[in-house]
N, CA and C atoms as a LAMMPS dump frame, in Angstrom:
ITEM: TIMESTEP
0
ITEM: NUMBER OF ATOMS
567
ITEM: BOX BOUNDS ff ff ff
-5.0000000000000000e+02 5.0000000000000000e+02
-5.0000000000000000e+02 5.0000000000000000e+02
-5.0000000000000000e+02 5.0000000000000000e+02
ITEM: ATOMS id mol type element x y z
1 1 1 N 450.885 370.592 -21.293
2 1 2 C 451.331 371.96 -21.417
3 1 3 C 451.214 372.453 -22.854
4 2 1 N 451.589 371.563 -23.813
5 2 2 C 451.516 371.94 -25.222
6 2 3 C 450.079 372.214 -25.64
7 3 1 N 449.125 371.428 -25.096
8 3 2 C 447.707 371.632 -25.427
9 3 3 C 447.212 372.973 -24.886
10 4 1 N 447.657 373.338 -23.707
11 4 2 C 447.253 374.612 -23.115
12 4 3 C 447.783 375.773 -23.938
13 5 1 N 449.05 375.685 -24.352
14 5 2 C 449.639 376.739 -25.19
15 5 3 C 448.909 376.835 -26.522
16 6 1 N 448.656 375.68 -27.153
17 6 2 C 447.959 375.684 -28.452
18 6 3 C 446.545 376.244 -28.309
19 7 1 N 445.819 375.85 -27.271
20 7 2 C 444.466 376.357 -27.062
21 7 3 C 444.486 377.859 -26.795
22 8 1 N 445.429 378.314 -25.976
23 8 2 C 445.537 379.746 -25.672
24 8 3 C 445.826 380.566 -26.919
25 9 1 N 446.746 380.074 -27.755
26 9 2 C 447.058 380.773 -29.003
27 9 3 C 445.852 380.806 -29.939
28 10 1 N 445.141 379.679 -30.048
29 10 2 C 443.963 379.618 -30.914
30 10 3 C 442.881 380.572 -30.412
31 11 1 N 442.661 380.593 -29.108
32 11 2 C 441.662 381.492 -28.535
33 11 3 C 442.043 382.953 -28.758
34 12 1 N 443.309 383.284 -28.515
35 12 2 C 443.793 384.652 -28.701
36 12 3 C 443.629 385.092 -30.159
37 13 1 N 443.989 384.22 -31.091
38 13 2 C 443.872 384.555 -32.516
39 13 3 C 442.409 384.712 -32.926
40 14 1 N 441.526 383.852 -32.42
41 14 2 C 440.106 383.96 -32.745
42 14 3 C 439.528 385.265 -32.188
43 15 1 N 439.869 385.593 -30.948
44 15 2 C 439.382 386.841 -30.345
45 15 3 C 439.906 388.053 -31.109
46 16 1 N 441.146 387.98 -31.547
47 16 2 C 441.724 389.088 -32.309
48 16 3 C 441.029 389.245 -33.655
49 17 1 N 440.686 388.122 -34.311
50 17 2 C 440.005 388.202 -35.608
51 17 3 C 438.624 388.83 -35.48
52 18 1 N 437.925 388.546 -34.373
53 18 2 C 436.593 389.102 -34.169
54 18 3 C 436.65 390.623 -34.085
55 19 1 N 437.679 391.164 -33.452
56 19 2 C 437.81 392.607 -33.262
57 19 3 C 438.713 393.286 -34.297
58 20 1 N 439.213 392.531 -35.23
59 20 2 C 440.171 393.077 -36.188
60 20 3 C 439.498 393.934 -37.252
61 21 1 N 440.234 394.934 -37.718
62 21 2 C 439.758 395.765 -38.808
63 21 3 C 440.214 395.233 -40.151
64 22 1 N 441.218 394.392 -40.161
65 22 2 C 441.707 393.805 -41.392
66 22 3 C 442.242 392.415 -41.122
67 23 1 N 441.87 391.472 -41.98
68 23 2 C 442.351 390.103 -41.831
69 23 3 C 442.815 389.604 -43.186
70 24 1 N 444.055 389.086 -43.213
71 24 2 C 444.614 388.493 -44.415
72 24 3 C 445.346 387.225 -44.007
73 25 1 N 445.358 386.25 -44.9
74 25 2 C 446.077 384.999 -44.642
75 25 3 C 446.875 384.64 -45.878
76 26 1 N 447.879 383.797 -45.699
77 26 2 C 448.689 383.409 -46.831
78 26 3 C 449.668 382.307 -46.505
79 27 1 N 450.524 382.034 -47.474
80 27 2 C 451.564 381.025 -47.332
81 27 3 C 452.926 381.696 -47.489
82 28 1 N 453.952 381.055 -46.943
83 28 2 C 455.295 381.636 -47.027
84 28 3 C 456.335 380.537 -47.073
85 29 1 N 457.492 380.891 -47.617
86 29 2 C 458.629 379.976 -47.678
87 29 3 C 459.903 380.808 -47.698
88 30 1 N 460.968 380.217 -47.207
89 30 2 C 462.224 380.957 -47.191
90 30 3 C 463.389 380.125 -46.705
91 31 1 N 464.509 380.795 -46.589
92 31 2 C 465.728 380.156 -46.128
93 31 3 C 466.066 380.558 -44.707
94 32 1 N 466.71 379.659 -44
95 32 2 C 467.199 379.904 -42.646
96 32 3 C 468.717 379.783 -42.641
97 33 1 N 469.365 380.702 -41.984
98 33 2 C 470.786 380.569 -41.67
99 33 3 C 470.861 380.364 -40.162
100 34 1 N 471.236 379.154 -39.751
101 34 2 C 471.169 378.769 -38.349
102 34 3 C 472.557 378.519 -37.778
103 35 1 N 472.688 378.897 -36.518
104 35 2 C 473.918 378.631 -35.767
105 35 3 C 473.505 378.235 -34.359
106 36 1 N 474.115 377.19 -33.831
107 36 2 C 473.891 376.806 -32.44
108 36 3 C 475.18 377.08 -31.691
109 37 1 N 475.089 377.965 -30.711
110 37 2 C 476.252 378.325 -29.905
111 37 3 C 476.564 377.204 -28.928
112 38 1 N 477.807 376.952 -28.735
113 38 2 C 478.278 375.949 -27.795
114 38 3 C 479.554 375.324 -28.316
115 39 1 N 480.38 374.805 -27.426
116 39 2 C 481.663 374.217 -27.809
117 39 3 C 481.506 372.991 -28.699
118 40 1 N 480.34 372.377 -28.685
119 40 2 C 480.1 371.144 -29.431
120 40 3 C 479.929 371.386 -30.921
121 41 1 N 479.612 372.63 -31.33
122 41 2 C 479.244 372.913 -32.714
123 41 3 C 480.186 373.915 -33.362
124 42 1 N 480.321 373.811 -34.703
125 42 2 C 481.036 374.828 -35.469
126 42 3 C 480.286 376.142 -35.327
127 43 1 N 480.998 377.241 -35.338
128 43 2 C 480.364 378.527 -35.08
129 43 3 C 479.863 379.235 -36.335
130 44 1 N 479.907 378.601 -37.484
131 44 2 C 479.387 379.202 -38.703
132 44 3 C 477.9 378.946 -38.874
133 45 1 N 477.258 379.774 -39.674
134 45 2 C 475.842 379.604 -39.983
135 45 3 C 475.688 378.552 -41.077
136 46 1 N 474.666 377.701 -40.955
137 46 2 C 474.359 376.658 -41.933
138 46 3 C 472.998 376.96 -42.566
139 47 1 N 472.873 376.667 -43.868
140 47 2 C 471.655 376.953 -44.621
141 47 3 C 470.631 375.835 -44.475
142 48 1 N 469.379 376.206 -44.255
143 48 2 C 468.243 375.284 -44.234
144 48 3 C 467.026 376.066 -44.723
145 49 1 N 465.828 375.584 -44.482
146 49 2 C 464.659 376.262 -45.036
147 49 3 C 463.443 376.159 -44.126
148 50 1 N 462.383 376.874 -44.513
149 50 2 C 461.131 376.916 -43.774
150 50 3 C 459.97 377.073 -44.753
151 51 1 N 458.79 376.61 -44.357
152 51 2 C 457.58 376.747 -45.162
153 51 3 C 456.377 376.698 -44.213
154 52 1 N 455.331 377.445 -44.532
155 52 2 C 454.158 377.434 -43.669
156 52 3 C 453.13 378.467 -44.06
157 53 1 N 452.298 378.824 -43.091
158 53 2 C 451.222 379.774 -43.32
159 53 3 C 451.243 380.887 -42.293
160 54 1 N 450.573 381.998 -42.633
161 54 2 C 450.538 383.148 -41.746
162 54 3 C 449.168 383.823 -41.84
163 55 1 N 448.885 384.642 -40.841
164 55 2 C 447.708 385.514 -40.844
165 55 3 C 448.163 386.902 -40.414
166 56 1 N 447.574 387.913 -41.007
167 56 2 C 447.821 389.295 -40.608
168 56 3 C 446.5 389.842 -40.088
169 57 1 N 446.498 390.21 -38.82
170 57 2 C 445.28 390.688 -38.165
171 57 3 C 445.551 392.097 -37.668
172 58 1 N 444.98 393.084 -38.35
173 58 2 C 445.197 394.485 -37.985
174 58 3 C 444.082 394.986 -37.086
175 59 1 N 444.467 395.623 -35.975
176 59 2 C 443.497 396.229 -35.067
177 59 3 C 443.113 397.623 -35.539
178 60 1 N 444.069 398.324 -36.134
179 60 2 C 443.851 399.638 -36.741
180 60 3 C 444.894 399.796 -37.848
181 61 1 N 445.093 400.997 -38.347
182 61 2 C 446.029 401.183 -39.465
183 61 3 C 447.481 400.939 -39.08
184 62 1 N 447.819 401.069 -37.807
185 62 2 C 449.217 400.946 -37.373
186 62 3 C 449.535 399.613 -36.688
187 63 1 N 448.634 399.071 -35.869
188 63 2 C 448.947 397.946 -35.001
189 63 3 C 448.155 396.696 -35.36
190 64 1 N 448.782 395.547 -35.139
191 64 2 C 448.123 394.269 -35.342
192 64 3 C 449.008 393.139 -34.842
193 65 1 N 448.58 391.91 -35.121
194 65 2 C 449.383 390.741 -34.788
195 65 3 C 449.53 389.877 -36.036
196 66 1 N 450.545 389.033 -36.02
197 66 2 C 450.81 388.134 -37.137
198 66 3 C 451.162 386.755 -36.583
199 67 1 N 450.142 385.9 -36.347
200 67 2 C 450.434 384.524 -35.938
201 67 3 C 450.824 383.685 -37.157
202 68 1 N 451.711 382.723 -36.945
203 68 2 C 452.184 381.869 -38.025
204 68 3 C 452.347 380.444 -37.524
205 69 1 N 452.299 379.502 -38.446
206 69 2 C 452.645 378.103 -38.182
207 69 3 C 453.602 377.702 -39.293
208 70 1 N 454.826 377.327 -38.914
209 70 2 C 455.875 377.042 -39.895
210 70 3 C 456.555 375.711 -39.595
211 71 1 N 456.865 374.971 -40.644
212 71 2 C 457.796 373.875 -40.521
213 71 3 C 459.151 374.497 -40.829
214 72 1 N 460.039 374.453 -39.855
215 72 2 C 461.315 375.156 -39.973
216 72 3 C 462.451 374.205 -39.64
217 73 1 N 463.434 374.168 -40.502
218 73 2 C 464.582 373.307 -40.279
219 73 3 C 465.76 374.139 -39.777
220 74 1 N 466.452 373.612 -38.785
221 74 2 C 467.697 374.201 -38.295
222 74 3 C 468.821 373.24 -38.635
223 75 1 N 469.896 373.768 -39.169
224 75 2 C 471.045 372.931 -39.538
225 75 3 C 472.275 373.424 -38.793
226 76 1 N 473.099 372.488 -38.395
227 76 2 C 474.363 372.813 -37.756
228 76 3 C 475.351 371.701 -38.056
229 77 1 N 476.572 371.89 -37.673
230 77 2 C 477.616 370.894 -37.895
231 77 3 C 478.403 370.754 -36.604
232 78 1 N 478.673 369.506 -36.223
233 78 2 C 479.44 369.285 -34.999
234 78 3 C 480.887 369.734 -35.202
235 79 1 N 481.5 370.131 -34.121
236 79 2 C 482.902 370.57 -34.166
237 79 3 C 483.806 369.372 -34.425
238 80 1 N 485.003 369.64 -34.883
239 80 2 C 485.918 368.547 -35.227
240 80 3 C 486.521 367.87 -33.993
241 81 1 N 486.383 368.48 -32.814
242 81 2 C 486.988 367.921 -31.603
243 81 3 C 485.95 367.438 -30.587
244 82 1 N 484.692 367.324 -30.966
245 82 2 C 483.639 366.977 -30.018
246 82 3 C 483.675 365.495 -29.63
247 83 1 N 483.242 365.208 -28.403
248 83 2 C 483.129 363.824 -27.948
249 83 3 C 481.678 363.352 -27.957
250 84 1 N 480.743 364.254 -28.182
251 84 2 C 479.318 363.908 -28.148
252 84 3 C 478.85 363.374 -29.495
253 85 1 N 479.199 364.061 -30.579
254 85 2 C 478.831 363.666 -31.93
255 85 3 C 480.089 363.285 -32.694
256 86 1 N 479.954 362.505 -33.751
257 86 2 C 481.124 362.28 -34.617
258 86 3 C 481.632 363.612 -35.166
259 87 1 N 482.919 363.777 -35.37
260 87 2 C 483.469 365.049 -35.871
261 87 3 C 482.879 365.44 -37.223
262 88 1 N 482.6 366.721 -37.383
263 88 2 C 482.096 367.315 -38.626
264 88 3 C 480.811 366.661 -39.14
265 89 1 N 479.94 366.224 -38.238
266 89 2 C 478.671 365.611 -38.63
267 89 3 C 477.63 366.704 -38.874
268 90 1 N 476.893 366.594 -39.988
269 90 2 C 475.773 367.499 -40.254
270 90 3 C 474.592 367.076 -39.404
271 91 1 N 473.984 368.04 -38.727
272 91 2 C 472.84 367.774 -37.852
273 91 3 C 471.679 368.624 -38.328
274 92 1 N 470.525 367.998 -38.575
275 92 2 C 469.314 368.697 -39.023
276 92 3 C 468.248 368.534 -37.949
277 93 1 N 467.68 369.643 -37.517
278 93 2 C 466.606 369.649 -36.531
279 93 3 C 465.356 370.219 -37.192
280 94 1 N 464.276 369.446 -37.2
281 94 2 C 463.015 369.895 -37.79
282 94 3 C 462.081 370.361 -36.676
283 95 1 N 461.622 371.608 -36.774
284 95 2 C 460.745 372.198 -35.765
285 95 3 C 459.41 372.591 -36.369
286 96 1 N 458.364 372.471 -35.594
287 96 2 C 457.094 373.126 -35.874
288 96 3 C 457.149 374.401 -35.039
289 97 1 N 457.332 375.546 -35.702
290 97 2 C 457.468 376.811 -34.975
291 97 3 C 456.18 377.598 -35.051
292 98 1 N 455.868 378.26 -33.947
293 98 2 C 454.654 379.06 -33.832
294 98 3 C 455.044 380.442 -33.313
295 99 1 N 455.364 381.371 -34.218
296 99 2 C 455.61 382.747 -33.776
297 99 3 C 454.294 383.519 -33.704
298 100 1 N 454.157 384.336 -32.69
299 100 2 C 453.027 385.265 -32.574
300 100 3 C 453.651 386.653 -32.463
301 101 1 N 453.627 387.37 -33.574
302 101 2 C 454.378 388.613 -33.69
303 101 3 C 453.461 389.825 -33.633
304 102 1 N 453.906 390.839 -32.934
305 102 2 C 453.243 392.132 -32.936
306 102 3 C 453.626 392.841 -34.225
307 103 1 N 452.646 393.423 -34.913
308 103 2 C 452.878 394.129 -36.175
309 103 3 C 452.77 395.631 -35.934
310 104 1 N 453.718 396.385 -36.474
311 104 2 C 453.626 397.838 -36.497
312 104 3 C 453.83 398.275 -37.939
313 105 1 N 452.78 398.814 -38.545
314 105 2 C 452.821 399.252 -39.935
315 105 3 C 453.343 400.681 -39.991
316 106 1 N 454.581 400.84 -40.476
317 106 2 C 455.143 402.182 -40.637
318 106 3 C 454.362 402.921 -41.715
319 107 1 N 454.114 402.247 -42.81
320 107 2 C 453.243 402.729 -43.879
321 107 3 C 452.715 401.488 -44.602
322 108 1 N 452.118 401.648 -45.772
323 108 2 C 451.565 400.489 -46.473
324 108 3 C 452.653 399.527 -46.957
325 109 1 N 453.868 400.017 -47.142
326 109 2 C 454.949 399.191 -47.669
327 109 3 C 455.744 398.453 -46.595
328 110 1 N 455.99 399.083 -45.445
329 110 2 C 456.914 398.53 -44.444
330 110 3 C 456.197 398.202 -43.14
331 111 1 N 456.423 396.977 -42.661
332 111 2 C 455.885 396.524 -41.381
333 111 3 C 457.025 395.977 -40.531
334 112 1 N 457.068 396.386 -39.263
335 112 2 C 458.015 395.837 -38.296
336 112 3 C 457.313 394.741 -37.498
337 113 1 N 458.02 393.629 -37.247
338 113 2 C 457.471 392.506 -36.492
339 113 3 C 458.38 392.179 -35.319
340 114 1 N 457.783 391.845 -34.186
341 114 2 C 458.553 391.398 -33.026
342 114 3 C 457.651 390.583 -32.115
343 115 1 N 458.225 389.559 -31.493
344 115 2 C 457.448 388.77 -30.556
345 115 3 C 458.079 387.428 -30.26
346 116 1 N 457.365 386.605 -29.475
347 116 2 C 457.88 385.294 -29.081
348 116 3 C 457.62 384.236 -30.154
349 117 1 N 458.437 383.186 -30.091
350 117 2 C 458.265 382.043 -30.983
351 117 3 C 458.525 380.777 -30.182
352 118 1 N 457.62 379.827 -30.277
353 118 2 C 457.811 378.536 -29.619
354 118 3 C 458.01 377.481 -30.69
355 119 1 N 459.035 376.663 -30.544
356 119 2 C 459.317 375.598 -31.506
357 119 3 C 459.238 374.24 -30.843
358 120 1 N 458.575 373.287 -31.523
359 120 2 C 458.454 371.915 -31.047
360 120 3 C 459.332 371.048 -31.943
361 121 1 N 460.319 370.385 -31.36
362 121 2 C 461.24 369.546 -32.122
363 121 3 C 460.505 368.298 -32.598
364 122 1 N 460.457 368.095 -33.923
365 122 2 C 459.712 366.985 -34.505
366 122 3 C 460.551 365.722 -34.653
367 123 1 N 461.846 365.843 -34.817
368 123 2 C 462.702 364.67 -35.024
369 123 3 C 463.666 364.447 -33.86
370 124 1 N 463.131 364.493 -32.647
371 124 2 C 463.95 364.344 -31.448
372 124 3 C 464.715 363.017 -31.43
373 125 1 N 464.094 361.949 -31.864
374 125 2 C 464.727 360.628 -31.803
375 125 3 C 465.75 360.398 -32.899
376 126 1 N 465.856 361.283 -33.875
377 126 2 C 466.844 361.136 -34.937
378 126 3 C 468.222 361.61 -34.504
379 127 1 N 468.331 362.272 -33.372
380 127 2 C 469.602 362.851 -32.932
381 127 3 C 470.072 362.171 -31.646
382 128 1 N 470.263 360.864 -31.717
383 128 2 C 470.716 360.097 -30.563
384 128 3 C 472.23 360.052 -30.538
385 129 1 N 472.767 360.077 -29.338
386 129 2 C 474.216 359.92 -29.217
387 129 3 C 474.528 358.472 -28.863
388 130 1 N 475.765 358.173 -28.624
389 130 2 C 476.229 356.797 -28.464
390 130 3 C 475.505 356.047 -27.344
391 131 1 N 475.267 356.652 -26.209
392 131 2 C 474.646 355.936 -25.096
393 131 3 C 473.117 355.926 -25.155
394 132 1 N 472.512 356.395 -26.235
395 132 2 C 471.068 356.293 -26.418
396 132 3 C 470.256 357.435 -25.859
397 133 1 N 470.878 358.444 -25.288
398 133 2 C 470.126 359.58 -24.78
399 133 3 C 469.791 360.546 -25.914
400 134 1 N 468.709 361.282 -25.758
401 134 2 C 468.4 362.35 -26.699
402 134 3 C 469.329 363.515 -26.429
403 135 1 N 469.862 364.086 -27.506
404 135 2 C 470.815 365.178 -27.357
405 135 3 C 470.13 366.529 -27.206
406 136 1 N 468.95 366.701 -27.823
407 136 2 C 468.288 368.007 -27.852
408 136 3 C 466.961 367.974 -27.111
409 137 1 N 466.65 369.061 -26.42
410 137 2 C 465.359 369.193 -25.741
411 137 3 C 464.245 369.293 -26.77
412 138 1 N 463.026 368.976 -26.352
413 138 2 C 461.903 368.898 -27.293
414 138 3 C 461.313 370.253 -27.649
415 139 1 N 461.705 371.317 -26.983
416 139 2 C 461.161 372.633 -27.286
417 139 3 C 462.231 373.701 -27.303
418 140 1 N 461.957 374.754 -28.076
419 140 2 C 462.864 375.899 -28.158
420 140 3 C 462.028 377.162 -28.094
421 141 1 N 462.34 378.034 -27.149
422 141 2 C 461.644 379.306 -27.015
423 141 3 C 462.585 380.403 -27.495
424 142 1 N 462.084 381.272 -28.379
425 142 2 C 462.941 382.31 -28.963
426 142 3 C 462.192 383.635 -29.044
427 143 1 N 462.945 384.705 -29.214
428 143 2 C 462.386 386.023 -29.518
429 143 3 C 462.763 386.353 -30.952
430 144 1 N 461.809 386.951 -31.676
431 144 2 C 461.961 387.221 -33.099
432 144 3 C 461.758 388.713 -33.345
433 145 1 N 462.555 389.279 -34.239
434 145 2 C 462.377 390.66 -34.667
435 145 3 C 462.751 390.778 -36.133
436 146 1 N 462.006 391.601 -36.87
437 146 2 C 462.331 391.737 -38.281
438 146 3 C 461.489 392.77 -38.986
439 147 1 N 461.653 392.805 -40.297
440 147 2 C 460.948 393.758 -41.151
441 147 3 C 460.321 392.987 -42.312
442 148 1 N 459.185 393.498 -42.768
443 148 2 C 458.468 392.89 -43.882
444 148 3 C 458.072 393.972 -44.874
445 149 1 N 458.282 393.698 -46.152
446 149 2 C 457.847 394.596 -47.22
447 149 3 C 456.558 394.042 -47.813
448 150 1 N 455.543 394.901 -47.942
449 150 2 C 454.217 394.488 -48.389
450 150 3 C 453.923 395.039 -49.779
451 151 1 N 453.875 394.158 -50.771
452 151 2 C 453.495 394.519 -52.133
453 151 3 C 452.208 393.775 -52.457
454 152 1 N 451.137 394.452 -52.668
455 152 2 C 449.844 393.864 -53.02
456 152 3 C 449.678 392.454 -52.446
457 153 1 N 450.007 391.388 -53.193
458 153 2 C 449.877 390.025 -52.673
459 153 3 C 451.211 389.421 -52.241
460 154 1 N 452.3 390.071 -52.543
461 154 2 C 453.634 389.557 -52.24
462 154 3 C 454.172 390.147 -50.933
463 155 1 N 454.771 389.295 -50.113
464 155 2 C 455.448 389.713 -48.888
465 155 3 C 456.905 389.275 -48.979
466 156 1 N 457.83 390.17 -48.652
467 156 2 C 459.251 389.847 -48.575
468 156 3 C 459.689 390.188 -47.152
469 157 1 N 460.315 389.22 -46.482
470 157 2 C 460.644 389.45 -45.074
471 157 3 C 462.059 389.014 -44.727
472 158 1 N 462.565 389.633 -43.693
473 158 2 C 463.836 389.281 -43.086
474 158 3 C 463.688 389.371 -41.576
475 159 1 N 464.213 388.37 -40.869
476 159 2 C 464.067 388.313 -39.41
477 159 3 C 465.327 387.768 -38.76
478 160 1 N 465.408 388.043 -37.47
479 160 2 C 466.451 387.459 -36.64
480 160 3 C 465.763 386.842 -35.428
481 161 1 N 466.055 385.565 -35.158
482 161 2 C 465.491 384.872 -34.001
483 161 3 C 466.635 384.419 -33.105
484 162 1 N 466.505 384.689 -31.831
485 162 2 C 467.521 384.269 -30.871
486 162 3 C 466.86 383.374 -29.822
487 163 1 N 467.426 382.17 -29.65
488 163 2 C 466.91 381.225 -28.668
489 163 3 C 467.221 381.674 -27.253
490 164 1 N 466.255 381.491 -26.369
491 164 2 C 466.421 381.924 -24.983
492 164 3 C 466.701 380.777 -24.018
493 165 1 N 466.404 379.537 -24.438
494 165 2 C 466.63 378.424 -23.52
495 165 3 C 467.737 377.511 -24.025
496 166 1 N 468.258 376.696 -23.126
497 166 2 C 469.33 375.756 -23.427
498 166 3 C 468.738 374.546 -24.148
499 167 1 N 469.241 374.222 -25.34
500 167 2 C 468.765 373.079 -26.11
501 167 3 C 469.412 371.767 -25.693
502 168 1 N 470.458 371.819 -24.884
503 168 2 C 471.216 370.645 -24.471
504 168 3 C 470.392 369.798 -23.511
505 169 1 N 470.07 368.565 -23.911
506 169 2 C 469.296 367.657 -23.063
507 169 3 C 470.202 366.623 -22.394
508 170 1 N 471.517 366.816 -22.501
509 170 2 C 472.454 365.854 -21.928
510 170 3 C 472.955 366.276 -20.562
511 171 1 N 473.377 367.521 -20.439
512 171 2 C 473.925 368.008 -19.179
513 171 3 C 473.789 369.525 -19.144
514 172 1 N 474.02 370.095 -18
515 172 2 C 473.971 371.55 -17.856
516 172 3 C 475.36 372.173 -17.959
517 173 1 N 476.37 371.375 -18.295
518 173 2 C 477.731 371.893 -18.385
519 173 3 C 477.936 372.783 -19.604
520 174 1 N 477.254 372.49 -20.699
521 174 2 C 477.471 373.199 -21.954
522 174 3 C 476.126 373.721 -22.476
523 175 1 N 475.967 375.043 -22.525
524 175 2 C 474.725 375.62 -23.044
525 175 3 C 474.734 375.628 -24.563
526 176 1 N 473.629 375.174 -25.162
527 176 2 C 473.438 375.232 -26.606
528 176 3 C 472.276 376.165 -26.866
529 177 1 N 472.52 377.294 -27.502
530 177 2 C 471.459 378.253 -27.816
531 177 3 C 471.481 378.543 -29.306
532 178 1 N 470.298 378.653 -29.871
533 178 2 C 470.201 378.842 -31.318
534 178 3 C 470.131 380.317 -31.696
535 179 1 N 470.624 380.594 -32.89
536 179 2 C 470.461 381.894 -33.542
537 179 3 C 470.045 381.596 -34.97
538 180 1 N 469.137 382.408 -35.509
539 180 2 C 468.65 382.135 -36.856
540 180 3 C 468.331 383.425 -37.582
541 181 1 N 468.806 383.516 -38.814
542 181 2 C 468.441 384.605 -39.717
543 181 3 C 467.495 384.005 -40.743
544 182 1 N 466.302 384.595 -40.875
545 182 2 C 465.292 384.09 -41.799
546 182 3 C 465.056 385.097 -42.903
547 183 1 N 465.093 384.628 -44.145
548 183 2 C 464.79 385.449 -45.303
549 183 3 C 463.787 384.681 -46.154
550 184 1 N 462.75 385.372 -46.663
551 184 2 C 461.79 384.646 -47.465
552 184 3 C 460.739 385.508 -48.11
553 185 1 N 459.816 384.829 -48.772
554 185 2 C 458.697 385.495 -49.434
555 185 3 C 457.393 384.836 -49.004
556 186 1 N 456.311 385.6 -49.095
557 186 2 C 454.99 385.096 -48.796
558 186 3 C 453.998 385.584 -49.825
559 187 1 N 452.917 384.84 -49.975
560 187 2 C 451.823 385.23 -50.864
561 187 3 C 450.542 385.247 -50.058
562 188 1 N 449.864 386.399 -50.034
563 188 2 C 448.604 386.479 -49.305
564 188 3 C 447.46 386.106 -50.25
565 189 1 N 446.422 385.52 -49.669
566 189 2 C 445.245 385.122 -50.455
567 189 3 C 444.329 386.302 -50.667
């Protein structure tokens, strides 16, 4: 399934580049404020980070797409009364995230972004509980929305991502869904 998704995204991006009126690529880095909803976790946002690459493919002056590949870390802390994790344990989840965002250029300075994001959990085996089961599912599907400021080669962005699927790989009794605020900068080539 992962190969089909990756091939489909690659094909879509290649087809878009062929018909695009503008193509730019670059690198980006930033901070994540992550929260995982559920009784098992503290409800505050925890700081982590992200780094990766992006492409901006414009179909015309207003519309385009922005595919990205990011290494993104999600951080959370277990609640003090949980039976699944030790109390107040810091938990770090490393994802390879692939957002494919629709771009709407309000003007040369401001761009709105929205679209789906698929995340592949890279450190699934690092989050084992006492009986040896994996605590988190291997994938996270989210919707992303945000704004980007475009200065010549510099990009400054802010986004909100909300997870749509349950991350809990232990039982269906307790839903774990992620929320993430992303802030960062990018440099286009």
